C-alpha positions as CSV (number, residue, x, y, z in Angstrom):
1,M,25.6,312.2,-152.0
2,T,25.6,310.9,-148.4
3,S,24.6,312.9,-145.4
4,S,27.4,314.2,-143.0
5,D,25.6,312.4,-140.2
6,D,26.3,309.1,-141.8
7,S,30.1,309.6,-141.3
8,L,29.9,309.9,-137.5
9,P,30.5,306.8,-135.3
10,P,27.6,305.3,-133.5
11,P,26.9,306.8,-130.0
12,I,28.3,304.9,-126.9
13,A,25.8,303.5,-124.5
14,D,25.7,305.1,-121.1
15,P,27.4,302.5,-118.6
16,V,25.6,304.0,-115.6
17,G,23.1,301.5,-114.2
18,V,24.5,298.6,-116.1
19,P,25.3,295.7,-113.7
20,P,28.9,294.3,-113.8
21,P,29.4,291.0,-115.6
22,A,28.7,288.1,-113.3
23,P,31.8,286.2,-112.2
24,G,32.4,283.0,-113.8
25,P,32.3,279.7,-111.9
26,L,35.3,278.8,-109.6
27,T,37.6,276.4,-111.2
28,P,39.0,273.5,-109.2
29,H,42.4,275.2,-109.1
30,N,41.0,278.4,-107.6
31,E,39.1,276.4,-105.0
32,T,42.3,274.5,-104.0
33,L,44.3,277.8,-103.7
34,L,41.7,279.4,-101.5
35,A,41.4,276.4,-99.2
36,Q,45.2,276.3,-98.8
37,L,45.3,280.0,-98.0
38,A,42.6,279.5,-95.4
39,R,44.5,276.6,-93.8
40,D,47.7,278.6,-93.7
41,F,46.0,281.5,-92.1
42,L,44.4,279.3,-89.4
43,R,47.7,277.5,-88.8
44,E,49.5,280.8,-88.2
45,R,46.9,282.0,-85.8
46,R,47.0,278.7,-83.8
47,L,50.8,278.8,-83.7
48,E,50.8,282.5,-82.6
49,R,48.3,281.7,-79.9
50,R,50.2,278.6,-78.8
51,W,53.5,280.5,-78.4
52,R,51.7,283.3,-76.5
53,T,50.4,280.7,-74.1
54,V,53.8,279.1,-73.7
55,F,55.5,282.5,-72.9
56,R,52.7,283.3,-70.3
57,L,53.1,280.0,-68.6
58,F,56.9,280.4,-68.6
59,W,56.6,283.7,-66.7
60,L,54.1,282.2,-64.3
61,L,56.4,279.3,-63.6
62,L,59.3,281.6,-63.1
63,A,57.2,283.7,-60.7
64,A,56.2,280.6,-58.8
65,M,59.9,279.5,-58.5
66,L,60.8,283.0,-57.2
67,V,58.1,282.9,-54.6
68,Y,59.2,279.4,-53.5
69,S,62.9,280.5,-53.3
70,L,61.8,283.5,-51.1
71,W,59.9,281.1,-48.9
72,L,63.0,278.9,-48.5
73,Q,65.3,281.9,-47.8
74,G,66.4,281.8,-44.3
75,R,64.9,278.3,-43.8
76,H,67.7,275.8,-44.3
77,V,66.5,272.6,-42.7
78,T,63.5,271.5,-40.7
79,P,64.7,270.4,-37.3
80,T,64.3,266.7,-36.6
81,A,64.2,264.8,-33.4
82,A,66.4,261.9,-34.7
83,P,70.1,262.1,-33.8
84,H,72.1,263.1,-36.8
85,T,75.4,264.7,-38.1
86,A,74.9,268.3,-39.2
87,L,76.7,269.1,-42.4
88,V,77.8,272.6,-43.6
89,E,79.5,272.9,-47.0
90,V,82.4,275.3,-47.6
91,R,82.7,275.3,-51.4
92,G,84.4,277.6,-53.8
93,E,85.9,281.0,-53.2
94,I,85.5,282.5,-49.7
95,A,84.3,286.0,-50.5
96,A,81.3,288.3,-50.1
97,D,78.3,287.4,-52.3
98,T,79.4,283.8,-52.9
99,E,78.1,280.5,-51.6
100,A,81.0,280.4,-49.1
101,S,80.5,284.0,-47.8
102,A,80.5,284.6,-44.1
103,E,76.9,285.7,-44.3
104,Q,75.8,282.4,-45.8
105,L,78.0,280.1,-43.7
106,L,77.1,281.8,-40.4
107,A,73.4,281.3,-41.0
108,A,74.0,277.6,-41.7
109,L,76.3,277.2,-38.7
110,K,73.8,278.8,-36.3
111,D,71.0,276.5,-37.6
112,A,73.3,273.4,-37.2
113,F,74.5,274.2,-33.7
114,K,71.1,275.1,-32.3
115,D,69.5,271.9,-33.5
116,D,69.5,269.7,-30.3
117,A,69.4,266.5,-32.4
118,A,72.6,267.4,-34.2
119,Q,75.4,265.4,-32.4
120,A,78.2,267.3,-34.1
121,V,78.9,269.7,-36.9
122,V,81.0,268.7,-39.9
123,L,82.5,271.2,-42.3
124,R,83.0,269.6,-45.7
125,I,85.6,271.8,-47.4
126,N,86.6,272.1,-51.0
127,S,87.9,275.6,-51.4
128,P,91.1,277.4,-52.6
129,G,90.6,280.1,-50.0
130,G,89.8,283.8,-50.5
131,S,89.2,286.8,-48.3
132,P,91.0,286.7,-44.9
133,V,88.2,288.9,-43.5
134,Q,85.4,286.5,-44.5
135,A,87.4,283.5,-43.3
136,G,88.2,285.2,-40.0
137,I,84.5,286.0,-39.4
138,V,83.6,282.3,-39.9
139,H,86.5,281.0,-37.8
140,D,85.6,283.2,-34.9
141,E,81.9,282.3,-35.1
142,I,82.7,278.6,-35.1
143,K,84.7,279.1,-31.9
144,R,81.8,281.0,-30.3
145,L,79.2,278.5,-31.2
146,K,81.4,275.6,-30.0
147,Q,81.6,277.3,-26.6
148,L,78.0,278.2,-26.5
149,H,76.5,274.8,-27.5
150,G,79.3,272.4,-26.5
151,K,79.2,270.4,-29.8
152,P,82.3,269.1,-31.5
153,V,83.3,270.3,-34.9
154,Y,85.1,268.3,-37.6
155,A,86.5,269.5,-40.9
156,V,86.5,267.0,-43.8
157,V,88.6,268.0,-46.7
158,E,87.8,266.8,-50.2
159,E,89.9,268.2,-53.1
160,M,91.4,271.3,-51.5
161,C,91.6,273.2,-48.2
162,A,94.0,276.1,-48.8
163,S,94.7,279.6,-47.5
164,G,91.4,281.1,-46.1
165,A,89.8,277.6,-46.2
166,Y,92.4,276.3,-43.9
167,Y,91.9,279.4,-41.7
168,I,88.3,278.2,-41.2
169,A,89.4,274.5,-40.7
170,A,91.8,275.5,-38.0
171,A,88.7,276.1,-35.8
172,A,87.7,272.5,-36.0
173,D,88.5,270.0,-33.3
174,E,89.9,267.5,-35.9
175,I,90.7,267.7,-39.6
176,Y,90.1,264.7,-41.9
177,V,91.6,264.5,-45.3
178,D,92.1,262.2,-48.3
179,K,95.6,261.1,-49.1
180,A,95.6,263.2,-52.2
181,S,93.8,266.3,-50.8
182,V,95.7,269.7,-51.2
183,V,96.2,271.3,-47.8
184,G,98.0,274.4,-46.6
185,S,99.1,277.6,-48.4
186,I,99.3,279.4,-45.1
187,G,100.2,282.8,-46.4
188,V,98.8,286.1,-47.7
189,L,99.2,287.8,-51.1
190,M,98.4,291.0,-52.8
191,D,98.7,290.9,-56.6
192,G,98.4,293.3,-59.5
193,F,100.1,294.6,-62.7
194,G,102.4,297.3,-63.7
195,F,102.0,299.1,-67.1
196,T,104.6,301.8,-66.8
197,G,107.1,300.2,-69.3
198,L,104.3,299.6,-71.8
199,M,103.1,303.1,-71.5
200,D,106.6,304.5,-72.2
201,K,106.8,302.4,-75.4
202,L,103.4,303.6,-76.5
203,G,104.1,307.2,-75.6
204,V,101.2,307.4,-73.1
205,E,101.5,309.8,-70.2
206,R,99.8,309.1,-66.9
207,R,98.1,312.1,-65.3
208,L,97.1,311.2,-61.8
209,L,95.9,313.9,-59.4
210,T,95.4,313.0,-55.7
211,A,94.6,314.8,-52.5
212,G,96.7,312.9,-50.1
213,E,100.2,311.7,-51.0
214,N,99.2,308.0,-50.6
215,K,95.8,308.1,-52.3
216,G,97.2,306.7,-55.5
217,M,99.1,303.9,-53.6
218,L,100.0,300.9,-55.8
219,D,98.4,302.5,-58.9
220,P,99.3,300.1,-61.7
221,F,100.0,303.0,-64.1
222,S,102.5,304.7,-61.9
223,P,106.0,303.7,-60.8
224,V,106.1,301.8,-57.5
225,S,107.1,303.9,-54.5
226,P,109.6,302.0,-52.2
227,R,108.0,303.6,-49.2
228,Q,104.5,302.6,-50.2
229,K,105.6,299.1,-51.2
230,A,107.2,298.7,-47.7
231,Y,104.0,299.9,-46.1
232,A,101.9,297.3,-48.1
233,Q,104.4,294.6,-47.2
234,A,104.2,295.4,-43.5
235,M,100.4,295.1,-43.7
236,L,100.6,291.7,-45.4
237,D,103.1,290.5,-42.8
238,Q,100.8,291.5,-40.0
239,I,97.8,289.7,-41.6
240,H,100.2,286.7,-42.1
241,Q,101.0,286.7,-38.4
242,Q,97.3,286.7,-37.5
243,F,96.9,283.6,-39.7
244,I,99.9,281.9,-38.1
245,A,98.5,282.6,-34.6
246,V,95.1,281.1,-35.6
247,V,96.8,277.9,-36.9
248,R,99.0,277.6,-33.9
249,E,96.1,278.0,-31.5
250,G,93.9,275.6,-33.4
251,R,96.4,272.9,-34.0
252,G,98.3,273.2,-30.7
253,K,101.0,270.6,-30.0
254,R,99.8,268.5,-33.0
255,L,101.5,271.0,-35.3
256,K,105.0,270.0,-36.3
257,E,106.4,273.3,-37.5
258,T,109.2,273.5,-40.0
259,P,110.7,276.5,-41.8
260,E,108.2,275.8,-44.7
261,T,105.0,275.5,-42.6
262,F,104.0,279.1,-42.9
263,S,105.8,279.9,-46.2
264,G,102.7,279.5,-48.3
265,L,103.5,276.0,-49.5
266,F,100.8,273.4,-49.7
267,W,101.0,269.6,-49.3
268,N,99.0,266.5,-50.1
269,G,96.8,265.0,-47.5
270,E,99.4,262.3,-46.5
271,Q,102.0,265.0,-45.9
272,A,99.5,267.2,-44.1
273,V,98.9,264.4,-41.5
274,Q,102.6,263.9,-41.0
275,L,103.1,267.7,-40.5
276,G,100.2,267.9,-38.0
277,L,98.2,270.1,-40.4
278,A,95.5,267.4,-40.4
279,D,94.7,264.5,-38.0
280,H,93.3,261.5,-39.9
281,F,92.2,260.1,-43.2
282,G,88.5,259.9,-43.8
283,N,85.5,261.2,-45.7
284,L,82.1,262.5,-44.5
285,D,80.4,259.1,-44.3
286,F,83.4,257.8,-42.2
287,V,83.3,260.7,-39.8
288,A,79.5,260.5,-39.4
289,R,79.5,256.7,-38.8
290,E,82.7,256.1,-36.9
291,V,83.5,259.4,-35.2
292,V,80.2,261.2,-34.5
293,K,78.3,257.9,-34.2
294,A,75.3,259.4,-36.0
295,E,75.3,258.0,-39.5
296,D,72.3,260.1,-40.8
297,V,73.6,263.3,-42.3
298,I,71.5,266.4,-42.7
299,D,72.8,269.2,-44.8
300,Y,72.3,272.7,-43.3
301,S,74.1,274.5,-46.2
302,P,72.3,277.4,-47.8
303,R,71.6,276.8,-51.5
304,D,71.6,279.4,-54.3
305,N,68.8,277.8,-56.3
306,V,67.8,278.3,-59.9
307,A,65.1,280.8,-59.1
308,E,67.5,282.9,-57.1
309,R,70.1,282.9,-59.9
310,L,67.4,283.9,-62.4
311,A,66.2,286.6,-60.1
312,K,69.7,288.0,-59.8
313,R,70.2,288.0,-63.5
314,F,66.9,289.4,-64.7
315,G,66.2,291.5,-61.7
316,A,62.9,293.4,-61.7
317,S,62.0,292.5,-65.2
318,V,61.2,289.0,-64.0
319,G,58.5,290.3,-61.7
320,A,57.2,292.7,-64.2
321,G,56.9,290.0,-66.8
322,A,55.1,287.7,-64.4
323,V,52.6,290.3,-63.5
324,R,52.0,291.1,-67.1
325,A,51.5,287.4,-67.8
326,M,49.0,287.0,-65.1
327,R,47.0,289.9,-66.3
328,E,46.9,288.5,-69.8
329,L,46.2,284.9,-68.8
330,A,42.4,285.4,-68.3
331,P,41.4,285.9,-72.0
332,I,43.4,282.8,-73.1
333,R,41.0,280.5,-75.0
């Protein structure tokens, strides 16, 4: 007979204090894998650091361009003692907050006129027109500066000199065009849309509340009032007469008026010369060389440079980003 103790399993050894099994040797495969992981990690760190540096340099460059543009603001051209032709560009729409705004053009005109070495001022025009107010301000300032400084003013038309642009050109002593230039459009317009018919079809009701019977005048969602329409037309006619008076004064006896002259039509350069709306054919180089007798041309036109455009678009975030970049630039390694 066997003892009951013989039927029990052998006791398990206490694992406490027993060292773990030693790791086996690294195989060539494991060594290659670890090396690849290390290389990838270092590559990612270097790439991250490189991009961080690029972004910081970008903000610094942008800040430098911004500072440079502010330095140039209000400083168009350094006066020179050499006789030259002063150029002022009139390009694009004539309106506030554009390159051809009265604010921009007046600053350039003042610089051009007060430079004693400038023998004459040339307006190089390529514009479809725009605001009669902005054009009128520029026109009146040209006349004032001409009288103050006694310098001749010439307008040189490239592609187009229409509406408000011609309003400005009328202040020049002579107007030069290309045979294919577009000149004229001496008129005034006020445009808009009317949606009353569409609203009736869609079943939409216009609910307009005003304090003052004419406060909702020419509202596109309301029927046109004959009385208000007549009032607006009278205002346009008055502005048109102002335009006509400016052209007649500027062109004088050279203008050969026809029933179409002030109808809003436009003509090519060849027809414009025949009608007395322009004087001669010629470009900027021709006028500077043959008329002004000062072949060197210096551009006094204000420029909306890249930094200014970026500043307008990004606003204060540009400055904030530049400051942040400069603060972080020190620890770059």
